[in-house]
C-alpha positions as CSV (number, residue, x, y, z in Angstrom):
1,M,-19.3,26.6,-47.7
2,I,-22.5,24.6,-48.2
3,S,-25.2,25.5,-45.6
4,N,-28.9,25.8,-45.4
5,T,-28.7,28.4,-42.6
6,H,-26.4,31.1,-44.0
7,I,-24.7,32.2,-47.2
8,E,-21.7,34.3,-48.0
9,V,-22.3,37.7,-49.5
10,H,-20.1,40.3,-51.3
11,P,-21.0,43.8,-50.1
12,L,-20.0,46.5,-52.5
13,V,-17.9,48.3,-49.9
14,D,-17.0,47.1,-46.4
15,A,-14.1,47.0,-43.9
16,G,-12.9,50.3,-45.3
17,R,-11.9,48.8,-48.7
18,A,-13.6,48.3,-52.0
19,W,-13.3,45.3,-54.3
20,P,-11.3,45.7,-57.6
21,P,-13.2,47.9,-60.1
22,L,-13.8,45.0,-62.5
23,F,-16.2,43.4,-60.0
24,R,-18.0,46.4,-58.5
25,P,-20.8,46.6,-61.1
26,Y,-21.9,43.1,-60.0
27,F,-22.1,43.8,-56.3
28,P,-23.8,43.3,-53.9
29,A,-23.7,39.6,-54.7
30,F,-24.4,36.2,-53.0
31,Y,-22.9,32.8,-53.4
32,L,-24.9,29.8,-54.7
33,D,-23.0,26.7,-53.7
34,V,-24.1,23.8,-56.1
35,G,-22.2,21.1,-54.1
36,G,-18.7,19.7,-54.2
37,R,-19.0,17.5,-57.3
38,C,-16.3,18.2,-59.9
39,N,-14.8,16.5,-63.0
40,L,-11.3,17.5,-62.0
41,A,-9.2,16.7,-58.9
42,C,-6.9,19.7,-58.5
43,P,-4.4,19.1,-55.7
44,Y,-4.9,22.6,-54.2
45,C,-8.7,22.6,-54.2
46,S,-10.4,24.2,-51.2
47,I,-13.7,22.3,-51.7
48,D,-14.8,18.9,-50.3
49,K,-15.6,17.0,-53.4
50,S,-17.5,14.3,-51.6
51,V,-20.4,16.7,-51.1
52,P,-23.1,15.8,-53.7
53,F,-24.9,18.2,-55.9
54,R,-27.6,20.1,-54.0
55,P,-31.3,19.7,-54.9
56,P,-32.4,22.7,-57.0
57,E,-35.1,23.6,-54.5
58,E,-32.4,24.5,-51.9
59,L,-30.8,26.9,-54.3
60,E,-34.1,28.4,-55.3
61,R,-34.9,29.1,-51.7
62,I,-31.6,31.0,-51.4
63,V,-32.5,32.9,-54.6
64,D,-35.8,33.9,-53.1
65,I,-34.2,35.3,-50.0
66,A,-31.5,37.1,-52.1
67,A,-34.2,38.6,-54.3
68,S,-36.1,39.8,-51.3
69,N,-33.0,41.5,-50.0
70,D,-31.8,43.2,-53.2
71,L,-28.6,41.2,-53.4
72,G,-28.5,41.6,-57.1
73,T,-26.0,39.0,-58.5
74,G,-25.9,35.3,-57.9
75,I,-22.4,33.7,-58.0
76,F,-22.4,30.0,-58.8
77,I,-19.6,28.0,-57.1
78,G,-18.9,24.4,-56.4
79,G,-17.4,21.9,-57.2
80,E,-17.9,22.6,-60.9
81,P,-21.1,24.6,-61.5
82,S,-20.9,24.3,-65.3
83,I,-21.7,20.6,-64.9
84,Y,-24.5,21.1,-62.3
85,P,-27.6,19.5,-64.0
86,H,-30.0,22.2,-62.7
87,L,-28.0,25.3,-63.5
88,E,-30.4,26.7,-66.1
89,R,-33.4,25.9,-63.9
90,V,-32.1,27.9,-61.0
91,M,-31.2,30.8,-63.3
92,E,-34.7,30.8,-64.8
93,H,-36.2,30.8,-61.3
94,G,-34.0,33.8,-60.5
95,L,-35.2,35.7,-63.5
96,R,-38.7,35.2,-62.3
97,R,-37.7,36.7,-59.0
98,G,-35.8,39.6,-60.5
99,I,-32.3,38.2,-60.3
100,S,-31.0,39.1,-63.8
101,R,-27.2,39.0,-63.2
102,W,-25.2,35.8,-62.7
103,W,-21.5,34.9,-62.3
104,I,-20.0,31.5,-62.7
105,I,-16.7,30.2,-61.2
106,T,-15.7,27.4,-63.6
107,N,-12.9,25.3,-65.1
108,G,-14.5,25.8,-68.5
109,S,-15.3,22.2,-69.1
110,G,-19.1,22.9,-69.3
111,L,-18.6,25.8,-71.6
112,V,-17.2,24.0,-74.7
113,S,-20.6,24.0,-76.4
114,R,-21.4,27.3,-78.0
115,P,-25.2,26.8,-77.8
116,R,-24.9,26.1,-74.1
117,V,-22.9,29.2,-73.5
118,Q,-25.4,31.2,-75.6
119,T,-28.2,29.9,-73.4
120,L,-26.4,30.9,-70.2
121,R,-25.7,34.4,-71.6
122,D,-29.4,34.8,-72.5
123,L,-30.4,33.8,-69.0
124,G,-28.2,36.6,-67.6
125,M,-24.7,35.2,-67.1
126,K,-22.6,38.3,-67.0
127,M,-19.3,37.4,-65.4
128,W,-17.3,34.4,-66.3
129,H,-14.5,33.4,-64.0
130,L,-12.2,31.0,-65.8
131,S,-10.0,28.9,-63.5
132,W,-6.8,27.5,-65.0
133,D,-3.5,26.1,-63.8
134,H,-0.7,26.7,-66.3
135,F,0.3,26.8,-70.0
136,D,3.0,24.1,-69.5
137,R,1.6,20.7,-70.3
138,R,3.9,19.0,-67.9
139,V,2.4,21.0,-65.0
140,L,-1.1,20.3,-66.4
141,A,-0.3,16.5,-66.7
142,S,0.9,16.4,-63.1
143,Y,-2.4,17.9,-61.9
144,H,-4.9,16.4,-64.3
145,G,-3.3,13.5,-66.2
146,N,-4.6,13.4,-69.8
147,R,-7.7,15.6,-69.3
148,P,-7.8,18.4,-71.9
149,V,-8.1,21.2,-69.4
150,L,-6.3,23.9,-71.3
151,A,-8.0,23.0,-74.6
152,N,-11.3,23.2,-72.8
153,L,-10.5,26.6,-71.4
154,M,-9.4,27.9,-74.8
155,R,-12.6,26.6,-76.3
156,A,-14.6,28.3,-73.6
157,A,-12.8,31.6,-74.2
158,E,-13.5,31.3,-77.9
159,N,-17.2,30.7,-77.3
160,L,-17.4,33.6,-74.9
161,Q,-15.9,35.9,-77.5
162,E,-18.2,34.6,-80.2
163,I,-21.4,35.3,-78.2
164,Q,-20.0,38.7,-77.1
165,A,-20.1,37.8,-73.4
166,E,-20.0,40.8,-71.0
167,V,-16.7,40.1,-69.2
168,A,-14.5,37.2,-68.3
169,Y,-11.3,37.0,-66.3
170,V,-8.6,34.3,-65.7
171,Y,-8.1,33.1,-62.2
172,Q,-4.7,31.5,-61.5
173,V,-4.1,29.6,-58.3
174,V,-0.5,30.2,-57.4
175,T,1.1,26.9,-56.1
176,R,4.7,25.9,-55.4
177,Q,4.8,24.5,-58.9
178,T,3.5,27.6,-60.6
179,F,4.7,30.7,-58.7
180,P,8.2,30.7,-60.3
181,T,6.7,31.3,-63.8
182,L,4.0,33.8,-62.8
183,P,5.4,36.6,-65.1
184,Q,5.2,34.2,-68.1
185,M,1.7,33.3,-67.1
186,V,0.8,37.0,-67.0
187,D,2.2,37.2,-70.6
188,F,0.1,34.2,-71.6
189,V,-3.1,35.9,-70.3
190,A,-2.2,39.2,-72.0
191,D,-1.7,37.3,-75.3
192,L,-5.0,35.6,-74.7
193,R,-6.7,38.9,-74.2
194,E,-5.4,40.1,-77.6
195,R,-7.1,37.0,-79.2
196,F,-10.2,37.2,-77.1
197,P,-10.9,40.8,-75.8
198,V,-13.7,39.4,-73.6
199,V,-11.0,38.2,-71.2
200,K,-10.4,41.4,-69.3
201,A,-8.1,40.7,-66.4
202,M,-6.1,38.2,-64.3
203,V,-6.3,37.2,-60.7
204,A,-3.4,35.5,-59.1
205,A,-4.8,33.7,-56.0
206,V,-2.3,32.4,-53.4
207,V,-3.1,28.7,-52.7
208,K,-5.0,28.3,-49.4
209,A,-3.8,25.8,-46.9
210,V,-7.1,24.0,-46.6
211,Q,-8.8,20.8,-47.9
212,E,-6.8,19.2,-50.7
213,A,-3.7,21.4,-50.1
214,L,-3.4,19.8,-46.7
215,V,-3.3,16.4,-48.3
216,H,-1.1,17.4,-51.2
217,A,1.3,19.5,-49.1
218,E,3.7,19.8,-52.1
219,V,1.6,22.6,-53.5
220,L,2.2,24.7,-50.3
221,Y,5.1,27.0,-49.7
222,P,6.3,29.8,-47.4
223,L,4.9,33.0,-48.7
224,G,8.3,34.6,-48.5
225,D,9.5,32.3,-51.3
226,A,6.7,33.4,-53.7
227,L,6.7,37.2,-53.0
228,P,9.4,38.0,-55.6
229,S,7.5,36.2,-58.3
230,L,4.2,38.0,-57.3
231,R,6.0,41.3,-57.6
232,R,7.4,40.3,-61.0
233,G,4.0,39.2,-62.1
234,A,2.5,42.5,-61.1
235,A,5.3,44.4,-63.0
236,A,4.7,42.2,-66.1
237,A,0.9,42.9,-65.9
238,Q,1.6,46.7,-65.7
239,A,3.9,46.5,-68.7
240,R,1.2,44.7,-70.7
241,A,-1.6,47.0,-69.4
242,L,-3.3,43.9,-68.0
243,P,-5.6,44.5,-65.0
244,F,-4.1,42.2,-62.3
245,W,-5.0,41.5,-58.7
246,I,-3.6,39.2,-56.0
247,F,-6.1,37.4,-53.8
248,N,-6.0,35.4,-50.5
249,L,-3.5,37.6,-48.9
250,P,-3.7,40.4,-46.3
251,P,-2.2,43.5,-47.8
252,C,0.5,43.7,-45.1
253,V,2.4,40.9,-46.9
254,L,2.9,43.0,-50.0
255,P,2.6,46.6,-48.7
256,D,4.2,48.0,-51.9
257,L,1.3,46.4,-53.9
258,E,-1.5,47.1,-51.3
259,P,-3.9,48.6,-53.9
260,I,-4.0,45.2,-55.8
261,V,-3.9,42.8,-52.8
262,F,-7.2,41.5,-51.4
263,S,-8.4,39.0,-48.9
264,P,-11.9,37.8,-49.7
265,Y,-12.2,36.6,-46.0
266,E,-11.9,40.2,-45.1
267,L,-14.4,41.6,-47.6
268,D,-17.1,38.9,-47.5
269,R,-19.9,38.9,-45.0
270,T,-22.2,36.1,-43.9
271,L,-26.0,36.5,-44.1
272,D,-28.0,34.5,-41.6
273,L,-31.0,33.1,-43.7
274,E,-33.3,33.2,-40.6
275,T,-32.5,36.6,-39.1
276,L,-31.3,38.2,-42.4
277,Q,-28.5,39.8,-40.4
278,L,-25.1,40.4,-41.9
279,A,-22.0,39.5,-39.8
280,R,-18.3,38.8,-40.2
281,S,-17.6,36.0,-42.6
282,K,-18.0,32.6,-41.0
283,A,-15.2,31.3,-43.2
284,A,-12.9,33.8,-41.5
285,D,-14.0,32.7,-38.1
286,E,-13.5,29.0,-38.9
287,H,-10.1,29.3,-40.7
288,C,-8.3,32.5,-39.7
289,T,-6.3,33.8,-36.8
290,K,-4.0,36.7,-35.9
291,A,-0.5,36.9,-34.4
292,R,0.9,39.1,-31.7
293,A,2.5,41.4,-34.4
294,C,-1.1,42.1,-35.7
295,L,-1.8,44.0,-32.4
296,G,0.4,46.8,-33.7
297,C,-1.5,47.2,-36.9
298,A,-4.0,50.0,-37.6
299,R,-6.2,47.5,-39.5
300,F,-6.5,45.0,-36.7
301,E,-10.2,45.5,-36.3
302,T,-11.1,45.1,-39.9
303,C,-8.5,42.6,-41.2
304,S,-9.5,38.9,-41.1
305,G,-5.9,37.8,-40.4
306,F,-4.4,34.7,-42.0
307,L,-5.0,31.0,-42.1
308,R,-4.3,29.0,-38.9
309,S,-3.2,26.1,-41.1
310,Y,-0.6,28.2,-42.8
311,E,0.8,29.4,-39.4
312,E,1.0,25.8,-38.2
313,R,3.3,24.9,-41.2
314,F,5.3,28.1,-41.8
315,G,4.8,30.4,-38.8
316,S,3.5,34.0,-38.9
317,D,6.6,36.1,-39.3
318,V,5.6,37.3,-42.8
319,F,2.4,38.9,-41.3
320,R,3.6,42.2,-39.9
321,P,2.2,45.7,-40.2
322,P,4.1,47.9,-42.6
323,P,5.4,51.3,-41.3
324,H,2.5,53.3,-42.5
325,L,0.0,51.1,-40.6
326,R,1.8,50.7,-37.3
327,R,0.0,51.9,-34.2
328,A,1.8,54.1,-31.7
329,E,0.8,51.6,-29.0
330,P,-0.1,48.0,-29.6
331,L,-3.6,46.7,-28.6
332,P,-3.9,44.3,-25.6
333,E,-3.2,40.6,-26.2
334,S,-6.7,39.8,-24.9
335,L,-8.0,40.9,-28.4
336,L,-6.2,38.0,-30.1
337,P,-8.5,35.2,-31.3
338,S,-8.7,32.1,-29.2
339,R,-6.3,29.5,-30.3
340,G,-8.6,26.8,-29.1
341,R,-9.6,24.3,-31.8
342,A,-11.3,20.9,-31.8
343,R,-8.1,19.0,-32.2
344,P,-6.2,16.4,-30.2
345,P,-4.2,18.1,-27.4
346,D,-1.1,16.3,-28.5
347,T,-1.3,15.7,-32.2
348,D,1.8,13.4,-32.4
349,V,0.5,11.1,-29.7
350,H,-3.0,10.9,-31.2
351,V,-1.6,10.3,-34.7
352,R,0.5,7.4,-33.3
353,R,-2.6,6.0,-31.5
354,M,-4.7,6.2,-34.7
355,R,-1.9,4.5,-36.7
356,G,-1.9,1.8,-34.1
357,L,-5.6,1.2,-34.5
358,L,-5.3,1.0,-38.2
359,D,-2.0,-1.0,-38.5
360,G,-4.1,-4.2,-38.6
361,F,-6.4,-3.1,-41.4
362,S,-6.2,-5.0,-44.7
363,H,-8.5,-5.7,-47.6
364,G,-6.6,-7.8,-50.1
365,A,-3.5,-5.8,-50.9
366,W,-5.0,-2.6,-49.5
367,R,-3.4,-1.0,-46.4
368,V,-3.6,2.3,-44.6
369,R,-0.4,4.1,-45.9
370,G,-0.7,7.4,-44.1
371,V,-2.6,9.1,-41.2
372,S,-2.8,12.8,-40.4
373,W,-5.0,15.1,-38.4
374,D,-6.6,18.1,-40.3
375,P,-7.6,20.8,-37.8
376,A,-8.4,23.3,-40.5
377,A,-11.4,21.5,-42.0
378,P,-14.9,22.9,-41.2
379,L,-15.3,19.8,-39.1
380,P,-11.7,18.8,-37.9
381,R,-11.0,15.3,-39.0
382,W,-8.5,12.5,-39.7
383,V,-7.2,12.1,-43.3
384,L,-6.3,8.5,-44.2
385,S,-4.4,7.5,-47.3
386,V,-5.3,4.0,-48.4
387,G,-3.5,2.1,-51.1
388,A,-2.7,-1.3,-52.5
389,S,1.0,-0.4,-52.8
390,A,3.2,2.5,-51.7
391,D,3.5,3.7,-55.4
392,D,-0.3,3.8,-56.1
393,V,-2.3,7.0,-56.2
394,P,-4.0,6.6,-52.8
395,L,-7.7,6.7,-51.9
396,V,-7.9,9.7,-49.6
397,V,-10.5,9.0,-46.9
398,H,-11.9,11.5,-44.4
399,L,-12.8,10.2,-41.0
400,E,-15.1,12.9,-39.4
401,P,-17.4,13.4,-36.4
402,G,-20.8,11.6,-36.7
403,S,-22.4,15.0,-37.3
404,A,-20.7,15.5,-40.7
405,P,-23.4,16.3,-43.3
406,S,-22.0,14.6,-46.4
407,S,-20.8,11.2,-45.4
408,F,-20.6,8.0,-47.4
409,L,-20.8,5.8,-44.3
410,R,-22.0,6.8,-40.8
411,A,-21.8,5.4,-37.3
412,D,-22.8,7.1,-34.0
413,A,-19.3,8.2,-33.2
414,F,-17.8,8.9,-36.6
415,S,-18.5,9.0,-40.3
416,V,-16.5,8.3,-43.5
417,S,-16.3,10.3,-46.7
418,Y,-13.8,10.3,-49.5
419,R,-12.1,12.7,-51.9
420,G,-13.4,12.6,-55.5
421,S,-16.7,12.9,-57.3
422,V,-17.0,9.3,-58.4
423,L,-16.1,6.3,-56.2
424,P,-15.1,3.2,-58.3
425,S,-16.8,0.0,-57.2
426,Q,-13.5,-1.6,-56.1
427,H,-12.8,1.4,-53.9
428,E,-16.3,1.2,-52.4
429,T,-15.6,-2.3,-51.1
430,V,-12.3,-1.0,-49.5
431,L,-14.1,1.8,-47.8
432,R,-16.8,-0.5,-46.4
433,A,-14.1,-2.8,-45.1
434,L,-12.2,0.1,-43.5
435,F,-15.5,1.3,-41.9
436,E,-16.1,-2.1,-40.3
437,C,-12.6,-2.1,-39.0
438,L,-13.0,1.3,-37.4
439,R,-16.4,0.3,-35.9
440,A,-14.9,-2.9,-34.5
441,G,-12.1,-0.9,-33.0
442,A,-14.5,1.5,-31.4
443,C,-12.7,4.4,-33.1
444,V,-13.8,7.8,-31.8
445,V,-12.8,10.9,-33.7
């Protein structure tokens, strides 16, 4: 999402739908992307963690534009904004410009200090989005190893309660590993709310088939497999009087739960920082498409559709208009989005060719263990898994066009970046050796 030319904006009402009532007092709002750096490595993350933290001056410029356009609330995203070293500085700048409401999307690790949380509240932090994975330590260990992610989240909730924060909610990314226990997770959050009433609600966000999820495909699943659990989760929330919403889905997938199903791609808008004009979300244009069945839907013009990368893996049969939204006559097929993408015309052939180029690479015991093409990234790219043995956790390397903005190594035809916020020195030597191998082979992305 990082850009110095445009930002994503939450209008209060658009596309004929309003956001859930919990969020409406904080809209209109604008995103402040601090960069991709994070202290975790969630296998479903939709952010490129190789992007460094942004200079505070860039965010202050966005705050100035937002203040001049009455956008009201700044939403810090990343990466992990609670560890952004200039967070308080940007908030103080916003206060001077009249931005007095802030929202943070966080894993809670930067909120374990009560004085820090107090400071953020005093600077205007109103909404606290607490991202978590599961209550089962085996699931947590599979995602995060020995990191105390759940303990940090509980400490953050305790601190928010002690400082009488305005409102917090729990955001659960629903993966293949976690959707079967969604009703139990709802009960966990409902119990948490009894201990910490500042935690008002729960959002179950279907994992998006972008970025890390394309590398760790085990977190992905056909939506049809998860729909029964989503329905049971909604029923469990209703039984516990817990406000509950499902994100990252068009409502046609769960027509019986339409009032609580939302697609941010549909409701967000993009503000051009030069012209100050609002338009359809650039994220929707980059990642989403529609199927022939969508032409028969009354919401065709306002719906953002679904992720191309999901369709490539699981098809589009689940995206069909429910009876109450069917048109008498379908729209013409010429209205469907172009399927053209910057990708090899024959993916299998090009993957084989790329593997052939890389078969000869070695650096000590390190070899290229896997090659895949990622057409859904903002800049379509190759994803290489490099390891010293087949059993090692691989170094995931992104091989991108030379125009990529956040590369570790760059040539005229291509650039190299990596997944992770810290690159160990031994991995850096591997990356440099791989880069030289690619240059010698005149590799073109």
